[in-house]
BALOBA-1460 file (C-alpha; in Angstrom, 3 decimals):
// residues 266
<rec num="1" residu="m" x="128.090" y="105.959" z="63.803"/>
<rec num="2" residu="n" x="126.564" y="106.242" z="60.276"/>
<rec num="3" residu="f" x="129.735" y="107.919" z="59.004"/>
<rec num="4" residu="v" x="131.807" y="104.941" z="60.335"/>
<rec num="5" residu="l" x="129.480" y="102.419" z="58.868"/>
<rec num="6" residu="h" x="129.413" y="104.127" z="55.523"/>
<rec num="7" residu="n" x="133.279" y="104.213" z="55.361"/>
<rec num="8" residu="c" x="133.414" y="100.529" z="56.330"/>
<rec num="9" residu="c" x="131.077" y="99.604" z="53.468"/>
<rec num="10" residu="l" x="132.986" y="101.663" z="51.034"/>
<rec num="11" residu="s" x="136.199" y="100.008" z="52.199"/>
<rec num="12" residu="f" x="134.643" y="96.522" z="51.813"/>
<rec num="13" residu="m" x="133.447" y="97.309" z="48.257"/>
<rec num="14" residu="c" x="136.749" y="98.585" z="47.277"/>
<rec num="15" residu="r" x="138.689" y="95.785" z="48.699"/>
<rec num="16" residu="r" x="136.331" y="93.137" z="47.058"/>
<rec num="17" residu="f" x="136.573" y="94.473" z="43.652"/>
<rec num="18" residu="s" x="140.384" y="95.147" z="43.959"/>
<rec num="19" residu="e" x="140.872" y="91.420" z="44.829"/>
<rec num="20" residu="s" x="138.209" y="89.631" z="42.541"/>
<rec num="21" residu="g" x="138.066" y="92.073" z="39.603"/>
<rec num="22" residu="e" x="141.453" y="93.656" z="39.312"/>
<rec num="23" residu="k" x="142.343" y="91.464" z="36.398"/>
<rec num="24" residu="g" x="139.119" y="92.086" z="34.548"/>
<rec num="25" residu="w" x="139.284" y="95.794" z="35.257"/>
<rec num="26" residu="f" x="142.841" y="96.025" z="33.973"/>
<rec num="27" residu="r" x="142.009" y="94.026" z="30.910"/>
<rec num="28" residu="s" x="139.043" y="96.470" z="30.186"/>
<rec num="29" residu="l" x="141.539" y="99.283" z="29.711"/>
<rec num="30" residu="f" x="142.706" y="97.571" z="26.554"/>
<rec num="31" residu="v" x="139.192" y="96.512" z="25.131"/>
<rec num="32" residu="h" x="137.970" y="98.648" z="22.285"/>
<rec num="33" residu="k" x="135.273" y="101.061" z="23.342"/>
<rec num="34" residu="v" x="133.026" y="103.014" z="21.076"/>
<rec num="35" residu="d" x="133.234" y="106.798" z="21.331"/>
<rec num="36" residu="a" x="129.813" y="108.504" z="21.604"/>
<rec num="37" residu="r" x="131.018" y="111.733" z="20.210"/>
<rec num="38" residu="k" x="131.988" y="110.310" z="16.799"/>
<rec num="39" residu="d" x="128.635" y="108.935" z="15.536"/>
<rec num="40" residu="a" x="124.995" y="108.172" z="16.259"/>
<rec num="41" residu="h" x="124.329" y="105.583" z="18.945"/>
<rec num="42" residu="s" x="122.354" y="103.477" z="16.404"/>
<rec num="43" residu="n" x="125.395" y="103.334" z="13.934"/>
<rec num="44" residu="l" x="127.914" y="102.548" z="16.837"/>
<rec num="45" residu="l" x="125.997" y="99.773" z="18.540"/>
<rec num="46" residu="s" x="124.042" y="98.078" z="15.764"/>
<rec num="47" residu="k" x="124.563" y="95.576" z="13.027"/>
<rec num="48" residu="t" x="124.739" y="98.031" z="10.185"/>
<rec num="49" residu="e" x="125.796" y="95.482" z="7.717"/>
<rec num="50" residu="t" x="122.541" y="93.499" z="7.969"/>
<rec num="51" residu="s" x="120.271" y="96.770" z="7.691"/>
<rec num="52" residu="s" x="117.695" y="94.999" z="9.638"/>
<rec num="53" residu="l" x="114.929" y="96.838" z="11.615"/>
<rec num="54" residu="f" x="112.900" y="95.086" z="14.258"/>
<rec num="55" residu="k" x="109.381" y="95.760" z="15.678"/>
<rec num="56" residu="m" x="108.196" y="94.650" z="19.055"/>
<rec num="57" residu="q" x="104.587" y="94.389" z="19.628"/>
<rec num="58" residu="f" x="102.751" y="94.153" z="22.949"/>
<rec num="59" residu="h" x="99.003" y="93.369" z="22.761"/>
<rec num="60" residu="n" x="96.997" y="93.199" z="25.981"/>
<rec num="61" residu="v" x="94.140" y="90.746" z="25.102"/>
<rec num="62" residu="k" x="90.719" y="90.333" z="26.627"/>
<rec num="63" residu="p" x="91.153" y="87.181" z="28.811"/>
<rec num="64" residu="e" x="88.098" y="85.405" z="27.218"/>
<rec num="65" residu="c" x="89.576" y="86.128" z="23.719"/>
<rec num="66" residu="l" x="93.238" y="84.992" z="24.010"/>
<rec num="67" residu="d" x="92.645" y="81.627" z="22.289"/>
<rec num="68" residu="a" x="90.755" y="83.199" z="19.456"/>
<rec num="69" residu="y" x="93.299" y="85.913" z="19.163"/>
<rec num="70" residu="n" x="96.154" y="83.363" z="18.989"/>
<rec num="71" residu="k" x="94.303" y="81.451" z="16.175"/>
<rec num="72" residu="l" x="93.766" y="84.669" z="14.094"/>
<rec num="73" residu="e" x="97.393" y="85.782" z="14.475"/>
<rec num="74" residu="v" x="98.696" y="82.309" z="13.355"/>
<rec num="75" residu="e" x="96.563" y="82.475" z="10.131"/>
<rec num="76" residu="v" x="97.855" y="86.002" z="9.245"/>
<rec num="77" residu="q" x="101.433" y="85.376" z="10.063"/>
<rec num="78" residu="n" x="101.520" y="82.205" z="7.937"/>
<rec num="79" residu="k" x="100.009" y="84.127" z="5.043"/>
<rec num="80" residu="l" x="102.636" y="86.975" z="5.274"/>
<rec num="81" residu="h" x="105.444" y="84.391" z="5.374"/>
<rec num="82" residu="r" x="104.264" y="82.593" z="2.295"/>
<rec num="83" residu="d" x="103.886" y="85.855" z="0.338"/>
<rec num="84" residu="q" x="107.334" y="86.980" z="-0.878"/>
<rec num="85" residu="d" x="105.957" y="90.419" z="-1.771"/>
<rec num="86" residu="y" x="106.032" y="91.470" z="1.810"/>
<rec num="87" residu="p" x="109.656" y="92.226" z="3.158"/>
<rec num="88" residu="c" x="108.891" y="91.147" z="6.750"/>
<rec num="89" residu="e" x="109.065" y="88.056" z="8.885"/>
<rec num="90" residu="v" x="108.053" y="87.099" z="12.266"/>
<rec num="91" residu="v" x="111.042" y="86.274" z="14.448"/>
<rec num="92" residu="g" x="108.922" y="85.094" z="17.418"/>
<rec num="93" residu="s" x="105.516" y="85.145" z="19.076"/>
<rec num="94" residu="w" x="104.627" y="84.394" z="22.726"/>
<rec num="95" residu="n" x="102.074" y="84.767" z="25.348"/>
<rec num="96" residu="t" x="103.129" y="86.028" z="28.730"/>
<rec num="97" residu="w" x="103.268" y="83.329" z="31.402"/>
<rec num="98" residu="y" x="104.710" y="85.406" z="34.240"/>
<rec num="99" residu="g" x="104.434" y="89.168" z="34.171"/>
<rec num="100" residu="e" x="101.533" y="91.026" z="32.642"/>
<rec num="101" residu="q" x="98.910" y="88.437" z="32.067"/>
<rec num="102" residu="d" x="96.911" y="87.742" z="28.780"/>
<rec num="103" residu="q" x="99.426" y="89.622" z="26.864"/>
<rec num="104" residu="a" x="100.726" y="88.681" z="23.459"/>
<rec num="105" residu="v" x="104.300" y="89.620" z="22.389"/>
<rec num="106" residu="h" x="105.495" y="89.682" z="18.626"/>
<rec num="107" residu="l" x="108.859" y="90.321" z="17.204"/>
<rec num="108" residu="w" x="109.105" y="91.238" z="13.468"/>
<rec num="109" residu="r" x="112.059" y="91.696" z="11.322"/>
<rec num="110" residu="y" x="112.253" y="93.972" z="8.380"/>
<rec num="111" residu="r" x="115.307" y="93.102" z="6.086"/>
<rec num="112" residu="g" x="116.186" y="96.451" z="4.522"/>
<rec num="113" residu="g" x="115.408" y="98.704" z="7.450"/>
<rec num="114" residu="y" x="113.080" y="101.611" z="7.242"/>
<rec num="115" residu="p" x="112.369" y="101.465" z="3.409"/>
<rec num="116" residu="a" x="111.283" y="97.785" z="3.978"/>
<rec num="117" residu="l" x="109.059" y="98.823" z="6.813"/>
<rec num="118" residu="t" x="107.468" y="101.594" z="4.622"/>
<rec num="119" residu="e" x="106.965" y="99.341" z="1.687"/>
<rec num="120" residu="c" x="105.271" y="96.604" z="3.976"/>
<rec num="121" residu="l" x="102.850" y="99.061" z="5.658"/>
<rec num="122" residu="d" x="101.834" y="100.624" z="2.357"/>
<rec num="123" residu="k" x="101.028" y="97.202" z="0.908"/>
<rec num="124" residu="l" x="99.193" y="96.168" z="4.053"/>
<rec num="125" residu="n" x="97.148" y="99.374" z="3.982"/>
<rec num="126" residu="n" x="95.852" y="98.450" z="0.621"/>
<rec num="127" residu="n" x="95.214" y="94.813" z="1.483"/>
<rec num="128" residu="k" x="91.482" y="94.319" z="2.044"/>
<rec num="129" residu="e" x="91.903" y="90.974" z="3.729"/>
<rec num="130" residu="y" x="94.463" y="92.603" z="6.244"/>
<rec num="131" residu="k" x="92.058" y="95.432" z="6.898"/>
<rec num="132" residu="e" x="89.383" y="92.813" z="7.953"/>
<rec num="133" residu="f" x="91.896" y="91.063" z="10.129"/>
<rec num="134" residu="r" x="92.662" y="94.250" z="11.982"/>
<rec num="135" residu="q" x="88.961" y="95.099" z="12.517"/>
<rec num="136" residu="e" x="88.383" y="91.624" z="13.890"/>
<rec num="137" residu="r" x="91.552" y="91.803" z="16.069"/>
<rec num="138" residu="a" x="90.555" y="95.172" z="17.503"/>
<rec num="139" residu="k" x="87.559" y="93.554" z="19.075"/>
<rec num="140" residu="m" x="89.794" y="91.230" z="21.143"/>
<rec num="141" residu="l" x="92.205" y="93.841" z="22.438"/>
<rec num="142" residu="i" x="92.321" y="96.068" z="25.639"/>
<rec num="143" residu="s" x="95.403" y="98.005" z="24.461"/>
<rec num="144" residu="r" x="98.510" y="97.672" z="22.279"/>
<rec num="145" residu="q" x="101.908" y="99.336" z="22.001"/>
<rec num="146" residu="n" x="104.846" y="98.852" z="19.593"/>
<rec num="147" residu="q" x="108.563" y="99.890" z="19.466"/>
<rec num="148" residu="l" x="110.992" y="99.942" z="16.557"/>
<rec num="149" residu="l" x="114.319" y="98.416" z="17.431"/>
<rec num="150" residu="l" x="117.816" y="97.703" z="16.286"/>
<rec num="151" residu="e" x="119.796" y="94.778" z="17.500"/>
<rec num="152" residu="f" x="123.151" y="95.085" z="19.256"/>
<rec num="153" residu="s" x="126.065" y="94.087" z="17.109"/>
<rec num="154" residu="f" x="127.638" y="91.803" z="19.837"/>
<rec num="155" residu="w" x="124.475" y="89.870" z="20.448"/>
<rec num="156" residu="n" x="123.474" y="86.623" z="18.911"/>
<rec num="157" residu="e" x="121.404" y="86.726" z="15.696"/>
<rec num="158" residu="p" x="117.823" y="85.537" z="16.702"/>
<rec num="159" residu="l" x="117.474" y="82.342" z="14.498"/>
<rec num="160" residu="p" x="114.604" y="79.828" z="14.680"/>
<rec num="161" residu="r" x="114.970" y="77.185" z="17.433"/>
<rec num="162" residu="p" x="113.205" y="73.818" z="17.653"/>
<rec num="163" residu="g" x="112.499" y="73.940" z="21.441"/>
<rec num="164" residu="p" x="110.549" y="73.284" z="23.643"/>
<rec num="165" residu="s" x="111.743" y="76.262" z="25.517"/>
<rec num="166" residu="i" x="110.477" y="79.017" z="27.752"/>
<rec num="167" residu="y" x="111.662" y="82.550" z="27.007"/>
<rec num="168" residu="e" x="112.569" y="85.461" z="29.252"/>
<rec num="169" residu="m" x="112.576" y="89.029" z="28.090"/>
<rec num="170" residu="r" x="114.368" y="91.255" z="30.528"/>
<rec num="171" residu="s" x="113.586" y="94.796" z="29.653"/>
<rec num="172" residu="y" x="115.754" y="97.729" z="30.996"/>
<rec num="173" residu="r" x="114.873" y="101.432" z="30.937"/>
<rec num="174" residu="l" x="118.271" y="103.215" z="31.031"/>
<rec num="175" residu="k" x="119.044" y="106.642" z="32.118"/>
<rec num="176" residu="p" x="119.300" y="109.045" z="29.109"/>
<rec num="177" residu="g" x="122.891" y="109.269" z="27.756"/>
<rec num="178" residu="t" x="124.072" y="105.728" z="29.040"/>
<rec num="179" residu="m" x="123.359" y="103.498" z="26.029"/>
<rec num="180" residu="i" x="126.897" y="103.649" z="24.911"/>
<rec num="181" residu="e" x="128.236" y="102.668" z="28.320"/>
<rec num="182" residu="w" x="125.692" y="99.812" z="28.475"/>
<rec num="183" residu="g" x="126.892" y="98.588" z="25.201"/>
<rec num="184" residu="n" x="130.611" y="98.775" z="26.224"/>
<rec num="185" residu="h" x="130.006" y="96.576" z="29.343"/>
<rec num="186" residu="w" x="127.653" y="94.047" z="27.627"/>
<rec num="187" residu="a" x="129.976" y="93.693" z="24.595"/>
<rec num="188" residu="r" x="132.383" y="92.047" z="27.144"/>
<rec num="189" residu="a" x="129.704" y="90.324" z="29.334"/>
<rec num="190" residu="i" x="127.745" y="88.392" z="26.712"/>
<rec num="191" residu="k" x="130.565" y="85.802" z="26.545"/>
<rec num="192" residu="y" x="129.589" y="84.715" z="30.169"/>
<rec num="193" residu="r" x="126.069" y="83.795" z="29.006"/>
<rec num="194" residu="q" x="126.770" y="81.600" z="26.085"/>
<rec num="195" residu="e" x="127.569" y="78.116" z="27.480"/>
<rec num="196" residu="n" x="123.943" y="76.858" z="27.508"/>
<rec num="197" residu="n" x="122.942" y="78.517" z="24.305"/>
<rec num="198" residu="e" x="120.559" y="80.789" z="26.199"/>
<rec num="199" residu="a" x="121.354" y="84.058" z="24.617"/>
<rec num="200" residu="v" x="118.710" y="84.749" z="21.845"/>
<rec num="201" residu="g" x="118.884" y="88.405" z="20.940"/>
<rec num="202" residu="g" x="119.559" y="91.856" z="22.236"/>
<rec num="203" residu="f" x="117.799" y="95.069" z="21.172"/>
<rec num="204" residu="f" x="117.649" y="98.655" z="21.820"/>
<rec num="205" residu="s" x="114.832" y="101.099" z="20.976"/>
<rec num="206" residu="q" x="114.728" y="103.676" z="18.148"/>
<rec num="207" residu="i" x="111.066" y="104.845" z="18.164"/>
<rec num="208" residu="g" x="108.661" y="104.425" z="20.996"/>
<rec num="209" residu="d" x="109.921" y="104.371" z="24.585"/>
<rec num="210" residu="l" x="113.547" y="105.515" z="24.204"/>
<rec num="211" residu="y" x="116.694" y="104.244" z="25.995"/>
<rec num="212" residu="v" x="114.934" y="100.844" z="26.394"/>
<rec num="213" residu="v" x="116.878" y="97.614" z="26.057"/>
<rec num="214" residu="h" x="115.428" y="94.126" z="25.568"/>
<rec num="215" residu="h" x="117.570" y="90.978" z="26.288"/>
<rec num="216" residu="l" x="115.777" y="87.838" z="25.092"/>
<rec num="217" residu="w" x="116.943" y="84.441" z="26.641"/>
<rec num="218" residu="a" x="115.776" y="80.791" z="26.164"/>
<rec num="219" residu="y" x="115.620" y="78.050" z="28.854"/>
<rec num="220" residu="k" x="114.587" y="74.540" z="29.022"/>
<rec num="221" residu="d" x="112.395" y="75.477" z="32.026"/>
<rec num="222" residu="l" x="112.238" y="77.637" z="35.201"/>
<rec num="223" residu="q" x="114.789" y="75.328" z="37.167"/>
<rec num="224" residu="s" x="117.184" y="75.552" z="34.243"/>
<rec num="225" residu="r" x="116.871" y="79.290" z="34.109"/>
<rec num="226" residu="e" x="117.896" y="79.553" z="37.823"/>
<rec num="227" residu="e" x="120.886" y="77.180" z="37.420"/>
<rec num="228" residu="t" x="122.060" y="79.049" z="34.356"/>
<rec num="229" residu="r" x="121.758" y="82.372" z="35.958"/>
<rec num="230" residu="n" x="123.488" y="81.197" z="39.122"/>
<rec num="231" residu="s" x="126.333" y="79.670" z="37.202"/>
<rec num="232" residu="a" x="127.144" y="83.141" z="35.522"/>
<rec num="233" residu="w" x="128.223" y="84.419" z="39.127"/>
<rec num="234" residu="l" x="131.049" y="81.859" z="39.211"/>
<rec num="235" residu="k" x="132.726" y="83.284" z="36.315"/>
<rec num="236" residu="e" x="135.288" y="85.961" z="36.913"/>
<rec num="237" residu="g" x="134.169" y="89.303" z="35.472"/>
<rec num="238" residu="w" x="130.380" y="88.793" z="35.723"/>
<rec num="239" residu="d" x="130.154" y="90.575" z="39.142"/>
<rec num="240" residu="s" x="131.892" y="93.585" z="37.599"/>
<rec num="241" residu="t" x="129.340" y="93.735" z="34.771"/>
<rec num="242" residu="v" x="126.488" y="93.825" z="37.221"/>
<rec num="243" residu="y" x="128.233" y="96.325" z="39.527"/>
<rec num="244" residu="y" x="128.842" y="98.834" z="36.675"/>
<rec num="245" residu="t" x="125.575" y="98.405" z="34.789"/>
<rec num="246" residu="v" x="122.997" y="98.588" z="37.660"/>
<rec num="247" residu="p" x="123.574" y="102.308" z="38.211"/>
<rec num="248" residu="l" x="122.662" y="102.880" z="34.539"/>
<rec num="249" residu="i" x="119.179" y="101.473" z="35.022"/>
<rec num="250" residu="r" x="116.017" y="103.574" z="35.858"/>
<rec num="251" residu="s" x="113.756" y="100.399" z="35.939"/>
<rec num="252" residu="m" x="113.606" y="96.848" z="34.756"/>
<rec num="253" residu="e" x="111.099" y="94.163" z="33.962"/>
<rec num="254" residu="s" x="111.209" y="90.452" z="33.415"/>
<rec num="255" residu="r" x="108.594" y="88.563" z="31.377"/>
<rec num="256" residu="i" x="108.578" y="84.619" z="31.233"/>
<rec num="257" residu="m" x="106.845" y="83.878" z="27.930"/>
<rec num="258" residu="i" x="105.658" y="80.677" z="26.090"/>
<rec num="259" residu="p" x="105.966" y="80.516" z="22.320"/>
<rec num="260" residu="t" x="102.943" y="80.345" z="20.296"/>
<rec num="261" residu="q" x="102.194" y="77.435" z="17.788"/>
<rec num="262" residu="s" x="103.410" y="79.321" z="14.799"/>
<rec num="263" residu="s" x="106.593" y="80.964" z="16.405"/>
<rec num="264" residu="p" x="109.895" y="80.246" z="14.645"/>
<rec num="265" residu="l" x="111.389" y="80.466" z="18.175"/>
<rec num="266" residu="q" x="110.059" y="77.384" z="19.991"/>
């Protein structure tokens, strides 16, 4: 009985994709795909012409300290932005609304890559005011984590937005060795998620947890999120993207985030 049921399910899936996805599958044969054997993943998938490196920070804050933490972060971020001597800029700052509670998430850009990151850290380590800030901030934190990221070449450049918006960060932990395949599928799929200007940025990790992908989306509200995501399923080819990328994932997580007062992404 189980064997018959299994064969019936396979037959249904094959028939479904031969009917609804045949054209998309046929076209994919002629879409340029990167070859994992010819270069490093970072060079094949990232925007090498911009030489930008990103840092994602996750700060778990003591619940009673979240307001004071946000005020302190605003003050420091504004000072770093005004000081042209530091080759870094905050792309966005948020507090998690749904997901891990009392969490702050910051996304930084270092124009110039690793040399810019090193230069910035060296200057901050010799900055007395910044050292005092870190000591004060440490009193408010339970834990913290960071990752160094590159942005996918086919994703939107994360630029300031006026808002008001809520943001969703969907984080995927992929099976080792599948990043190129993920990039090939999403290079075609991103076009299905552009109509409502919801695509903000796509990144993959270089240091920290490896084979991690972050997709950042913006929506007017939770209802708009639901409607936008549902509309993607009406587009021919989106179901194939989901079908082929789900097996690449080890685990996934969704955060709904609210931008802080000083965030360029509002």
